[in-house]
Structures are given as structure tokens and as C-alpha cells.
Biopython code that builds the backbone (N, CA, C, O; Angstrom):
import numpy as np
from Bio.PDB.StructureBuilder import StructureBuilder

atoms = [
    (1, "UNK", "N", (51.420, 0.940, -21.052)),
    (1, "UNK", "CA", (50.729, 2.202, -21.200)),
    (1, "UNK", "C", (50.950, 3.104, -19.987)),
    (1, "UNK", "O", (51.045, 4.323, -20.131)),
    (2, "UNK", "N", (51.031, 2.524, -18.810)),
    (2, "UNK", "CA", (51.185, 3.323, -17.597)),
    (2, "UNK", "C", (52.484, 4.118, -17.645)),
    (2, "UNK", "O", (52.514, 5.278, -17.233)),
    (3, "UNK", "N", (53.546, 3.515, -18.138)),
    (3, "UNK", "CA", (54.824, 4.221, -18.216)),
    (3, "UNK", "C", (54.742, 5.396, -19.184)),
    (3, "UNK", "O", (55.257, 6.476, -18.896)),
    (4, "UNK", "N", (54.108, 5.192, -20.312)),
    (4, "UNK", "CA", (53.942, 6.259, -21.297)),
    (4, "UNK", "C", (53.079, 7.372, -20.713)),
    (4, "UNK", "O", (53.383, 8.551, -20.893)),
    (5, "UNK", "N", (52.008, 7.008, -20.016)),
    (5, "UNK", "CA", (51.148, 8.009, -19.386)),
    (5, "UNK", "C", (51.904, 8.784, -18.305)),
    (5, "UNK", "O", (51.726, 9.994, -18.170)),
    (6, "UNK", "N", (52.734, 8.097, -17.545)),
    (6, "UNK", "CA", (53.523, 8.782, -16.518)),
    (6, "UNK", "C", (54.473, 9.784, -17.156)),
    (6, "UNK", "O", (54.581, 10.923, -16.702)),
    (7, "UNK", "N", (55.159, 9.358, -18.204)),
    (7, "UNK", "CA", (56.068, 10.274, -18.901)),
    (7, "UNK", "C", (55.318, 11.474, -19.453)),
    (7, "UNK", "O", (55.783, 12.609, -19.348)),
    (8, "UNK", "N", (54.159, 11.220, -20.040)),
    (8, "UNK", "CA", (53.355, 12.304, -20.618)),
    (8, "UNK", "C", (52.893, 13.291, -19.541)),
    (8, "UNK", "O", (52.698, 14.474, -19.819)),
    (9, "UNK", "N", (52.722, 12.799, -18.320)),
    (9, "UNK", "CA", (52.289, 13.645, -17.215)),
    (9, "UNK", "C", (53.454, 14.327, -16.502)),
    (9, "UNK", "O", (53.249, 15.072, -15.543)),
    (10, "UNK", "N", (54.680, 14.073, -16.972)),
    (10, "UNK", "CA", (55.843, 14.695, -16.352)),
    (10, "UNK", "C", (56.277, 14.034, -15.064)),
    (10, "UNK", "O", (56.820, 14.691, -14.176)),
    (11, "UNK", "N", (56.043, 12.741, -14.954)),
    (11, "UNK", "CA", (56.437, 11.981, -13.771)),
    (11, "UNK", "C", (57.693, 11.181, -14.109)),
    (11, "UNK", "O", (57.707, 10.455, -15.103)),
    (12, "UNK", "N", (58.752, 11.301, -13.297)),
    (12, "UNK", "CA", (59.950, 10.496, -13.573)),
    (12, "UNK", "C", (59.645, 9.024, -13.335)),
    (12, "UNK", "O", (58.944, 8.670, -12.387)),
    (13, "UNK", "N", (60.173, 8.174, -14.199)),
    (13, "UNK", "CA", (59.844, 6.753, -14.184)),
    (13, "UNK", "C", (60.978, 5.935, -13.568)),
    (13, "UNK", "O", (62.144, 6.087, -13.936)),
    (14, "UNK", "N", (60.617, 5.075, -12.635)),
    (14, "UNK", "CA", (61.498, 4.038, -12.111)),
    (14, "UNK", "C", (60.747, 2.740, -12.310)),
    (14, "UNK", "O", (59.622, 2.591, -11.831)),
    (15, "UNK", "N", (61.358, 1.794, -13.016)),
    (15, "UNK", "CA", (60.651, 0.565, -13.364)),
    (15, "UNK", "C", (61.623, -0.611, -13.389)),
    (15, "UNK", "O", (62.840, -0.432, -13.338)),
    (16, "UNK", "N", (61.065, -1.807, -13.469)),
    (16, "UNK", "CA", (61.904, -2.999, -13.548)),
    (16, "UNK", "C", (62.357, -3.235, -14.980)),
    (16, "UNK", "O", (61.653, -2.900, -15.933)),
    (17, "UNK", "N", (63.526, -3.808, -15.115)),
    (17, "UNK", "CA", (64.119, -4.084, -16.420)),
    (17, "UNK", "C", (63.547, -5.401, -16.958)),
    (17, "UNK", "O", (64.198, -6.445, -16.924)),
    (18, "UNK", "N", (62.333, -5.315, -17.446)),
    (18, "UNK", "CA", (61.624, -6.490, -17.939)),
    (18, "UNK", "C", (61.210, -6.249, -19.390)),
    (18, "UNK", "O", (61.100, -5.101, -19.820)),
    (19, "UNK", "N", (60.981, -7.328, -20.147)),
    (19, "UNK", "CA", (60.524, -7.155, -21.524)),
    (19, "UNK", "C", (59.276, -6.281, -21.567)),
    (19, "UNK", "O", (58.429, -6.351, -20.677)),
    (20, "UNK", "N", (59.170, -5.473, -22.591)),
    (20, "UNK", "CA", (58.062, -4.541, -22.723)),
    (20, "UNK", "C", (58.397, -3.219, -22.066)),
    (20, "UNK", "O", (58.288, -2.164, -22.689)),
    (21, "UNK", "N", (58.804, -3.273, -20.809)),
    (21, "UNK", "CA", (59.181, -2.052, -20.098)),
    (21, "UNK", "C", (60.429, -1.450, -20.728)),
    (21, "UNK", "O", (60.487, -0.243, -20.965)),
    (22, "UNK", "N", (61.423, -2.283, -20.999)),
    (22, "UNK", "CA", (62.662, -1.747, -21.573)),
    (22, "UNK", "C", (62.492, -1.307, -23.025)),
    (22, "UNK", "O", (63.395, -0.697, -23.599)),
    (23, "UNK", "N", (61.340, -1.613, -23.619)),
    (23, "UNK", "CA", (61.033, -1.079, -24.946)),
    (23, "UNK", "C", (60.642, 0.396, -24.859)),
    (23, "UNK", "O", (60.744, 1.127, -25.844)),
    (24, "UNK", "N", (60.200, 0.824, -23.692)),
    (24, "UNK", "CA", (59.755, 2.202, -23.471)),
    (24, "UNK", "C", (60.802, 3.007, -22.712)),
    (24, "UNK", "O", (61.079, 4.157, -23.052)),
    (25, "UNK", "N", (61.380, 2.398, -21.686)),
    (25, "UNK", "CA", (62.306, 3.111, -20.793)),
    (25, "UNK", "C", (63.744, 2.785, -21.155)),
    (25, "UNK", "O", (64.139, 1.620, -21.188)),
    (26, "UNK", "N", (64.521, 3.823, -21.424)),
    (26, "UNK", "CA", (65.954, 3.677, -21.644)),
    (26, "UNK", "C", (66.646, 4.140, -20.364)),
    (26, "UNK", "O", (66.526, 5.295, -19.956)),
    (27, "UNK", "N", (67.376, 3.209, -19.740)),
    (27, "UNK", "CA", (68.000, 3.465, -18.440)),
    (27, "UNK", "C", (68.889, 4.702, -18.469)),
    (27, "UNK", "O", (69.724, 4.872, -19.357)),
    (28, "UNK", "N", (68.686, 5.550, -17.484)),
    (28, "UNK", "CA", (69.435, 6.790, -17.289)),
    (28, "UNK", "C", (69.110, 7.873, -18.319)),
    (28, "UNK", "O", (69.642, 8.980, -18.241)),
    (29, "UNK", "N", (68.239, 7.560, -19.285)),
    (29, "UNK", "CA", (67.866, 8.564, -20.275)),
    (29, "UNK", "C", (66.478, 9.123, -19.990)),
    (29, "UNK", "O", (66.329, 10.314, -19.717)),
    (30, "UNK", "N", (65.462, 8.264, -20.054)),
    (30, "UNK", "CA", (64.106, 8.738, -19.788)),
    (30, "UNK", "C", (63.480, 8.040, -18.579)),
    (30, "UNK", "O", (62.279, 8.152, -18.331)),
    (31, "UNK", "N", (64.300, 7.332, -17.850)),
    (31, "UNK", "CA", (63.856, 6.649, -16.639)),
    (31, "UNK", "C", (64.992, 5.840, -16.058)),
    (31, "UNK", "O", (66.093, 5.802, -16.606)),
    (32, "UNK", "N", (64.715, 5.204, -14.961)),
    (32, "UNK", "CA", (65.695, 4.308, -14.346)),
    (32, "UNK", "C", (65.129, 2.903, -14.352)),
    (32, "UNK", "O", (63.956, 2.697, -14.042)),
    (33, "UNK", "N", (65.961, 1.938, -14.703)),
    (33, "UNK", "CA", (65.565, 0.538, -14.699)),
    (33, "UNK", "C", (66.329, -0.192, -13.603)),
    (33, "UNK", "O", (67.523, 0.035, -13.404)),
    (34, "UNK", "N", (65.635, -1.060, -12.906)),
    (34, "UNK", "CA", (66.248, -1.872, -11.862)),
    (34, "UNK", "C", (65.957, -3.334, -12.158)),
    (34, "UNK", "O", (64.968, -3.642, -12.823)),
    (35, "UNK", "N", (66.805, -4.245, -11.672)),
    (35, "UNK", "CA", (66.556, -5.666, -11.908)),
    (35, "UNK", "C", (65.213, -6.112, -11.306)),
    (35, "UNK", "O", (64.807, -5.652, -10.239)),
    (36, "UNK", "N", (64.557, -6.996, -12.007)),
    (36, "UNK", "CA", (63.282, -7.549, -11.535)),
    (36, "UNK", "C", (63.498, -8.223, -10.188)),
    (36, "UNK", "O", (64.414, -9.029, -10.025)),
    (37, "UNK", "N", (62.652, -7.886, -9.233)),
    (37, "UNK", "CA", (62.699, -8.523, -7.921)),
    (37, "UNK", "C", (63.729, -7.963, -6.962)),
    (37, "UNK", "O", (63.820, -8.430, -5.827)),
    (38, "UNK", "N", (64.507, -6.977, -7.380)),
    (38, "UNK", "CA", (65.558, -6.410, -6.533)),
    (38, "UNK", "C", (65.004, -5.199, -5.777)),
    (38, "UNK", "O", (65.074, -4.066, -6.252)),
    (39, "UNK", "N", (64.462, -5.462, -4.610)),
    (39, "UNK", "CA", (63.804, -4.427, -3.817)),
    (39, "UNK", "C", (64.799, -3.342, -3.402)),
    (39, "UNK", "O", (64.455, -2.160, -3.401)),
    (40, "UNK", "N", (66.016, -3.726, -3.052)),
    (40, "UNK", "CA", (67.015, -2.736, -2.647)),
    (40, "UNK", "C", (67.365, -1.809, -3.802)),
    (40, "UNK", "O", (67.485, -0.600, -3.605)),
    (41, "UNK", "N", (67.530, -2.355, -5.007)),
    (41, "UNK", "CA", (67.832, -1.520, -6.178)),
    (41, "UNK", "C", (66.672, -0.568, -6.463)),
    (41, "UNK", "O", (66.891, 0.585, -6.835)),
    (42, "UNK", "N", (65.453, -1.042, -6.291)),
    (42, "UNK", "CA", (64.280, -0.191, -6.483)),
    (42, "UNK", "C", (64.280, 0.947, -5.469)),
    (42, "UNK", "O", (64.050, 2.103, -5.823)),
    (43, "UNK", "N", (64.535, 0.617, -4.228)),
    (43, "UNK", "CA", (64.597, 1.625, -3.162)),
    (43, "UNK", "C", (65.667, 2.670, -3.476)),
    (43, "UNK", "O", (65.423, 3.870, -3.349)),
    (44, "UNK", "N", (66.843, 2.215, -3.884)),
    (44, "UNK", "CA", (67.936, 3.137, -4.187)),
    (44, "UNK", "C", (67.608, 4.028, -5.386)),
    (44, "UNK", "O", (67.926, 5.217, -5.377)),
    (45, "UNK", "N", (66.984, 3.470, -6.404)),
    (45, "UNK", "CA", (66.619, 4.258, -7.591)),
    (45, "UNK", "C", (65.596, 5.334, -7.239)),
    (45, "UNK", "O", (65.694, 6.466, -7.712)),
    (46, "UNK", "N", (64.621, 4.983, -6.415)),
    (46, "UNK", "CA", (63.615, 5.969, -5.997)),
    (46, "UNK", "C", (64.278, 7.074, -5.179)),
    (46, "UNK", "O", (63.998, 8.254, -5.387)),
    (47, "UNK", "N", (65.151, 6.698, -4.254)),
    (47, "UNK", "CA", (65.862, 7.693, -3.448)),
    (47, "UNK", "C", (66.701, 8.611, -4.337)),
    (47, "UNK", "O", (66.789, 9.814, -4.091)),
    (48, "UNK", "N", (67.306, 8.044, -5.355)),
    (48, "UNK", "CA", (68.112, 8.836, -6.284)),
    (48, "UNK", "C", (67.269, 9.879, -6.985)),
    (48, "UNK", "O", (67.654, 11.046, -7.059)),
    (49, "UNK", "N", (66.131, 9.472, -7.496)),
    (49, "UNK", "CA", (65.244, 10.404, -8.213)),
    (49, "UNK", "C", (64.732, 11.488, -7.267)),
    (49, "UNK", "O", (64.692, 12.663, -7.631)),
    (50, "UNK", "N", (64.347, 11.103, -6.074)),
    (50, "UNK", "CA", (63.833, 12.073, -5.107)),
    (50, "UNK", "C", (64.918, 13.056, -4.680)),
    (50, "UNK", "O", (64.648, 14.245, -4.510)),
    (51, "UNK", "N", (66.146, 12.565, -4.507)),
    (51, "UNK", "CA", (67.209, 13.397, -3.974)),
    (51, "UNK", "C", (68.036, 14.171, -4.979)),
    (51, "UNK", "O", (68.840, 15.016, -4.587)),
    (52, "UNK", "N", (67.862, 13.908, -6.254)),
    (52, "UNK", "CA", (68.706, 14.541, -7.281)),
    (52, "UNK", "C", (67.825, 15.319, -8.257)),
    (52, "UNK", "O", (67.266, 14.752, -9.196)),
    (53, "UNK", "N", (67.711, 16.610, -8.022)),
    (53, "UNK", "CA", (66.824, 17.452, -8.839)),
    (53, "UNK", "C", (67.253, 17.483, -10.303)),
    (53, "UNK", "O", (66.399, 17.498, -11.189)),
    (54, "UNK", "N", (68.545, 17.493, -10.571)),
    (54, "UNK", "CA", (69.025, 17.527, -11.958)),
    (54, "UNK", "C", (68.656, 16.231, -12.685)),
    (54, "UNK", "O", (68.204, 16.270, -13.830)),
    (55, "UNK", "N", (68.845, 15.095, -12.032)),
    (55, "UNK", "CA", (68.463, 13.806, -12.620)),
    (55, "UNK", "C", (66.968, 13.779, -12.874)),
    (55, "UNK", "O", (66.523, 13.395, -13.955)),
    (56, "UNK", "N", (66.194, 14.184, -11.881)),
    (56, "UNK", "CA", (64.734, 14.192, -12.004)),
    (56, "UNK", "C", (64.292, 15.050, -13.182)),
    (56, "UNK", "O", (63.439, 14.633, -13.966)),
    (57, "UNK", "N", (64.861, 16.237, -13.313)),
    (57, "UNK", "CA", (64.502, 17.132, -14.419)),
    (57, "UNK", "C", (64.875, 16.518, -15.767)),
    (57, "UNK", "O", (64.117, 16.623, -16.730)),
    (58, "UNK", "N", (66.038, 15.878, -15.835)),
    (58, "UNK", "CA", (66.479, 15.259, -17.097)),
    (58, "UNK", "C", (65.563, 14.099, -17.478)),
    (58, "UNK", "O", (65.185, 13.967, -18.642)),
    (59, "UNK", "N", (65.203, 13.263, -16.512)),
    (59, "UNK", "CA", (64.312, 12.130, -16.798)),
    (59, "UNK", "C", (62.941, 12.623, -17.260)),
    (59, "UNK", "O", (62.353, 12.060, -18.183)),
    (60, "UNK", "N", (62.438, 13.670, -16.618)),
    (60, "UNK", "CA", (61.141, 14.225, -17.005)),
    (60, "UNK", "C", (61.212, 14.800, -18.411)),
    (60, "UNK", "O", (60.355, 14.509, -19.245)),
    (61, "UNK", "N", (62.218, 15.608, -18.679)),
    (61, "UNK", "CA", (62.361, 16.220, -20.009)),
    (61, "UNK", "C", (62.505, 15.159, -21.096)),
    (61, "UNK", "O", (61.852, 15.241, -22.136)),
    (62, "UNK", "N", (63.354, 14.172, -20.859)),
    (62, "UNK", "CA", (63.544, 13.120, -21.860)),
    (62, "UNK", "C", (62.322, 12.221, -21.982)),
    (62, "UNK", "O", (62.032, 11.710, -23.064)),
    (63, "UNK", "N", (61.605, 12.025, -20.882)),
    (63, "UNK", "CA", (60.366, 11.250, -20.946)),
    (63, "UNK", "C", (59.322, 11.945, -21.798)),
    (63, "UNK", "O", (58.656, 11.311, -22.616)),
    (64, "UNK", "N", (59.177, 13.251, -21.605)),
    (64, "UNK", "CA", (58.247, 14.018, -22.437)),
    (64, "UNK", "C", (58.649, 13.959, -23.904)),
    (64, "UNK", "O", (57.794, 13.841, -24.781)),
    (65, "UNK", "N", (59.949, 14.041, -24.172)),
    (65, "UNK", "CA", (60.438, 13.958, -25.557)),
    (65, "UNK", "C", (60.128, 12.579, -26.148)),
    (65, "UNK", "O", (59.705, 12.475, -27.300)),
    (66, "UNK", "N", (60.337, 11.534, -25.366)),
    (66, "UNK", "CA", (60.032, 10.177, -25.829)),
    (66, "UNK", "C", (58.571, 10.057, -26.231)),
    (66, "UNK", "O", (58.257, 9.493, -27.279)),
    (67, "UNK", "N", (57.681, 10.583, -25.406)),
    (67, "UNK", "CA", (56.246, 10.515, -25.713)),
    (67, "UNK", "C", (55.952, 11.266, -27.003)),
    (67, "UNK", "O", (55.248, 10.748, -27.870)),
    (68, "UNK", "N", (56.480, 12.481, -27.145)),
    (68, "UNK", "CA", (56.231, 13.266, -28.367)),
    (68, "UNK", "C", (56.769, 12.573, -29.608)),
    (68, "UNK", "O", (56.128, 12.601, -30.658)),
    (69, "UNK", "N", (57.938, 11.950, -29.502)),
    (69, "UNK", "CA", (58.584, 11.349, -30.676)),
    (69, "UNK", "C", (58.053, 9.969, -31.026)),
    (69, "UNK", "O", (58.120, 9.567, -32.188)),
    (70, "UNK", "N", (57.524, 9.226, -30.047)),
    (70, "UNK", "CA", (57.170, 7.833, -30.309)),
    (70, "UNK", "C", (55.710, 7.469, -30.085)),
    (70, "UNK", "O", (55.245, 6.465, -30.625)),
    (71, "UNK", "N", (54.963, 8.263, -29.294)),
    (71, "UNK", "CA", (53.656, 7.785, -28.858)),
    (71, "UNK", "C", (52.494, 8.744, -29.074)),
    (71, "UNK", "O", (51.403, 8.489, -28.562)),
    (72, "UNK", "N", (52.678, 9.820, -29.798)),
    (72, "UNK", "CA", (51.536, 10.692, -30.095)),
    (72, "UNK", "C", (50.727, 10.075, -31.230)),
    (72, "UNK", "O", (51.221, 9.206, -31.948)),
    (73, "UNK", "N", (49.486, 10.523, -31.392)),
    (73, "UNK", "CA", (48.649, 10.005, -32.474)),
    (73, "UNK", "C", (49.277, 10.294, -33.838)),
    (73, "UNK", "O", (49.138, 9.500, -34.768)),
    (74, "UNK", "N", (49.956, 11.412, -33.953)),
    (74, "UNK", "CA", (50.587, 11.752, -35.234)),
    (74, "UNK", "C", (51.646, 10.731, -35.624)),
    (74, "UNK", "O", (51.891, 10.512, -36.810)),
    (75, "UNK", "N", (52.266, 10.114, -34.648)),
    (75, "UNK", "CA", (53.284, 9.101, -34.902)),
    (75, "UNK", "C", (52.667, 7.710, -35.005)),
    (75, "UNK", "O", (53.027, 6.933, -35.890)),
    (76, "UNK", "N", (51.752, 7.398, -34.116)),
    (76, "UNK", "CA", (51.214, 6.045, -34.011)),
    (76, "UNK", "C", (50.174, 5.731, -35.083)),
    (76, "UNK", "O", (50.153, 4.618, -35.609)),
    (77, "UNK", "N", (49.317, 6.686, -35.412)),
    (77, "UNK", "CA", (48.234, 6.422, -36.359)),
    (77, "UNK", "C", (48.721, 5.938, -37.726)),
    (77, "UNK", "O", (48.157, 4.977, -38.250)),
    (78, "UNK", "N", (49.739, 6.558, -38.327)),
    (78, "UNK", "CA", (50.220, 6.025, -39.601)),
    (78, "UNK", "C", (50.734, 4.588, -39.492)),
    (78, "UNK", "O", (50.605, 3.812, -40.439)),
    (79, "UNK", "N", (51.306, 4.235, -38.361)),
    (79, "UNK", "CA", (51.772, 2.854, -38.162)),
    (79, "UNK", "C", (50.598, 1.878, -38.120)),
    (79, "UNK", "O", (50.656, 0.797, -38.705)),
    (80, "UNK", "N", (49.525, 2.275, -37.417)),
    (80, "UNK", "CA", (48.329, 1.436, -37.381)),
    (80, "UNK", "C", (47.738, 1.280, -38.781)),
    (80, "UNK", "O", (47.362, 0.179, -39.184)),
    (81, "UNK", "N", (47.660, 2.376, -39.510)),
    (81, "UNK", "CA", (47.107, 2.308, -40.866)),
    (81, "UNK", "C", (47.924, 1.369, -41.745)),
    (81, "UNK", "O", (47.368, 0.567, -42.494)),
    (82, "UNK", "N", (49.237, 1.474, -41.650)),
    (82, "UNK", "CA", (50.120, 0.604, -42.431)),
    (82, "UNK", "C", (49.934, -0.859, -42.045)),
    (82, "UNK", "O", (49.862, -1.735, -42.906)),
    (83, "UNK", "N", (49.859, -1.109, -40.745)),
    (83, "UNK", "CA", (49.688, -2.467, -40.255)),
    (83, "UNK", "C", (48.352, -3.060, -40.713)),
    (83, "UNK", "O", (48.300, -4.221, -41.117)),
    (84, "UNK", "N", (47.294, -2.290, -40.655)),
    (84, "UNK", "CA", (45.973, -2.791, -41.005)),
    (84, "UNK", "C", (45.770, -2.960, -42.501)),
    (84, "UNK", "O", (44.878, -3.692, -42.931)),
    (85, "UNK", "N", (46.582, -2.294, -43.286)),
    (85, "UNK", "CA", (46.422, -2.427, -44.738)),
    (85, "UNK", "C", (47.177, -3.615, -45.302)),
    (85, "UNK", "O", (47.140, -3.838, -46.512)),
    (86, "UNK", "N", (47.859, -4.384, -44.466)),
    (86, "UNK", "CA", (48.613, -5.546, -44.949)),
    (86, "UNK", "C", (47.727, -6.644, -45.408)),
    (86, "UNK", "O", (48.212, -7.689, -45.842)),
]
sb = StructureBuilder()
sb.init_structure("model")
sb.init_model(0)
sb.init_chain("A")
sb.init_seg("    ")
for serial, (resi, resn, name, xyz) in enumerate(atoms, 1):
    if name == "N":
        sb.init_residue(resn, " ", resi, " ")
    sb.init_atom(name, np.array(xyz, "f"), 0.0, 1.0, " ", f" {name:<3s}", serial, name[0])
structure = sb.get_structure()
């Protein structure tokens, strides 16, 4: 949920490439993924986002699009209704 909330707030996402996270974040599209436990890769990804305005803007724009397309109530509520009616 934190990643979705960050995207919705217009915050560029840098996260570890772990199950669940990679279901939300697509590397280089709506965020950056780094290997789990790789502190240097995390540091480099953060520096990249901070130092590259075009990358930062693209990640923010695509993150907002991801939230609108996959996580708004208009999208999620029908899925819940379908699931609960099984």
C-alpha cells in the first residue's frame, strides 16, 4: 500500500525487487527496482532519481497513471464485488 500511496502522492518510487513489490512497480517505468539487500544499488538508484529530472518526471507521471488505471475505487471495487460473489 505504501508504494501505491507514494505514487498517488507524486513521489518517485525506489524499492527492492521482492514479491509483492514487483507486482506494483515496473522497473524503469513507474519506479526503480534494486536487488534485495544491495545497499549500493539502492544508493545508486536514489542518486539517479535525485539527479535526473527527466527520469524523476517520467517515474512520477507513470506512477500516477498506474494508480489511476489499477488502484482507484472505480477499478478495484468491481473486482471486490466479483470476488465476494463467488
